[in-house]
C-alpha positions, 0 to 999 in steps of 0.5 A: 596481133602482138600489140593487140595481146599486149594491150589486153594484158597490160589492161589486165595487170594494171586494173589488178594492182589499181584495185588492190586494197591497203591493209596494215601488214604483210603476212609473208613478212619475216621476223628479221632477228630470227633471220639465219645464215648457213654459207659461212660455216654449213650450220643454220646459225643466227646471223647476229653470230656470223662473222660475215655479212652473208646476203640472202635472198629468200623465196619472197624476194625471188617471187618478187622478181619473176620474169627476170633472170637469176643473174639479174637479181644477183646483180643488185647486191652489194660487191658483185657486178654481173656484165652481160645482164643488160644486153642480148640474151646469149651474151655471156654473163661474167660475174665480178665480185670484189674486183676479181674475175669470173674465176674467182667466184664459186657456184654451189647447187644443192651443196655441190660444186658446180663448173665446167672444166672445158671452159677457158675459166671454167665457171658455171654459166648462170644463164642455165639458171631457171629462177622458177626452180629455185628456192633460196640464194646465199651469197658469201663474199670474200675468201671462203676456200677453207669450206668450199675449195677451188675458186672461192676466193671473191664469193660464193653463190649458194643456190638450194633448189625447190623440193616438195614440202606440203602434203599432197599434190599441188601443180604451179604454171609460170608463163610470162611475155615481153619485149626484147628491144633496144632503146632505138627501136622501141617497137613493142613487139613481144619477143621474149617468152617463157614458161616453167610448169612444176609439179609436186607431191608429197605423201608420208615420207616420200617427196616428189618434185618435177619441173620443166621450163623453157625460154625464147627470146628474139629481136636483138642482135647480138653486136650493134646491127640489124640482124636479129639473134635468137635465144633459147633456154630449155630445162628441166629437173626432178628431185626424189625424197625419201625419209627412211627413218627419223635419222636418215634421209636421202634425195636423188635428183637430175638436172638437164639444161640446154643453151641455143643462141645465136651470136655475132663476130667479134673480131671485127665486131659485126653482124654474123650467122654464128651459133653456140650450142651447150647441152648439160646433165647432172645427177646429184645424190644427198644423204643425211644421217643425224646422230645425238649431236650432229650429222654425217653427210654425203653429198655427190654429183656427176655432170656432163657437158657438150659444147659447140660453136659454129663460127669462122673458127668452129670448136666443140668441147665434151666434159665430165665433173665428178664431185663427192663431199662427205663431212660429219657436223658435231655441235658440243654444249650448243657452243662449239659447231665442227666439221670435219670432211673430205672433198673430191673432184675430177674433171675430164675434157676431151680437146685433141686427146682426153685430159683429166685432174684430180684434187682430194681435199681434206678440210676441218672448220669449228665455229664458237658461239660464246654466251657473252657476245664473242663469236669465231669461225676458223679452219683449214683445207690441204688441197691436193692436186694431181697436177701442181701437189698440195697447197694449204688454205686457212681462215680466222673469222672473229667477231663480237656481237653487243645486244641492244634493247631490242637487237644488237651491235656486230663488230667483224674481221676476218683473214682468209687465204683461197685458191684458184686452180689452173683449169684443163684448158688452161693446163692442156687445152688447144690455146697456149697451154702450159702443164707447170702452172702453180694456182692463183692464190688470195689473201683476203682482210676484212673489217667491218661493222652491223648495226640492228636496232630493231627488226625494221632496221639494219645498217652494215658497213665493210672494209676489204683488201684482197691480195692476189698472187700467181695470178694466171693469165694469157702471156705473149711470149713471142711479139713477132709470132703473137705466141702466147702461153698461160703463165703465172705472173710474178707481181701481186695485184691489190685490191680494195673496197667499201661495202655499205648495205642498208634495209628498213621497213617502215609502217609495216608495208614499206621496205627500203633496200640499198647498197653501195659498193666502192672498188679500186685496185693498185693495178687498175681494175678489169674490162668492165668493172665499175669503181662505184656502183649503187643498188637501190629498191623501195618496195610497197605492199598494198595488201595481202595480195598486191606489191610494187617496187621501184628499183635504181641502179647506178654503174659509174663508168668503166674501161673497155677495149674497142675490138674495132680499133683494138684501142682502150674506151671509157664506158660512160655511167648510166642508172637504170630505173625498173619497175614491178607489180603483182597482184593475186586476183585468187589463192590460185591465180597471180598477175605481174607486170615489169618494166625494166629501164623505164626512161629508156636510158642510152648506154654501153655495156660491153663495147659495140654490143647491143643493150637493152632499152624500155621493155615490158613483161607481163605474167602469170601463175596459176597454182591448182 
């Protein structure tokens, strides 16, 4: 029955795509020269005035990736490897940026830092995100602690969720189903189901958005084996906005996420009836008061997290986070853009007893945009931590733009410091805590060039060099008893690399994007980080209703540990081809069809754990 349903869906989508008619221009194309970036300054500035190569994932790109996860989309961008996205749906997803680890990447949602103070690395879990609830993503690579504080060392993933924008009431339903199978078990049973419903309403000064989603996946074993492990995600959010006056606007939001996932034994690696559960609630408030020269902004959020593990070593954690960020944006003469702010974060976690820590950080940043091509972004932050005291970080980011006939040539550079504070688990947790830990400190140097001769073509190249001092690591202090403790390493670790990005639009209907990343280290890259990675995508707009794309990803060989023998292993390089097609049958009904790992490449993402083979997905969007 599943195969019959699958065949009917496939036939419907194929006919819809093949029946599309070609037209001269994609009505959704955005003029590239008018693109603005926000994350590197918190001001909406033209890309040509930014001293960074900020990656923008637009609403159009997210819509062209329905059925995929947010982490899968992020994993196609330069300088980033999200390990775990090609495996069992419940696999931990680790973000490696520029050779760093996941605790050096900061995630921001609607202007607020999000994290889990009960986890070992305090990172945000990307598995919680529903792609249908997100409007836009900006990825700012490099040190950005001046504006964003702790963990903004290698990248900031700045996520903006959807809000009600159009007058009246509208309803959108997104639904998809697909296979979830390994390379050796191509049975094409439907095992992956996802649904999201979103209600939007706008009436005069009031906006309301309510959304709920659910994903259920089965069919794969987490570890290489025969037992199927299930994964379930439930999410919902509510956003209420009110424009009190021409100058004052406030938005209140509530988010709920719940993950339930089976997982297998890691020591040794084998099938097991283990289970993981995570539940999070977050309440946010964003307010903006606009004055003649800028605005006063208040972003605050309260986050509660509960996690539990049912395994041979059961555990449970409860944590809370309060984040307040208040800042004033002031513009002088349309050339000087300044921010002065105060960022407060309090983290609380229940281990054997309640532990907490607080940071209170004043910060300031200034951007200068001249009329002769010079742009300058500079700032500083004073981090005041309740455990280790104070530290100062700063950034200096000059760039120079030369106008061309229809575009520009931009030279950019940057020197910035950042910090990664020890988290509650490392300071007071159940395994090797050390209350005397100091923060890790990163110093990043960048130099690059971006050339955009017209709105149809852009190419950029950038070199980065990052030095880590005081890295926090789990160190064995007694080899006889294997007693270990978190400690700051004394040696300095150095990373460097090159990032190249290309974007080209041909004949209005054909678009090519590609990027290449090379990363190296004087102390060898960490486990599962590739030295070279290539992403390329060719998209073709058949007409205003139909779109087709083919994507290729190459990942070079990586080192890993075989936990069955605790010996190092080399994971072979691999290349994947993914295809995607969508067609709007009417103004209200759209269909999409995706094939991942088209040629069923056989490879390992994590030693001894399952990777996905060729899989297909069919979906529908309904707009009312």
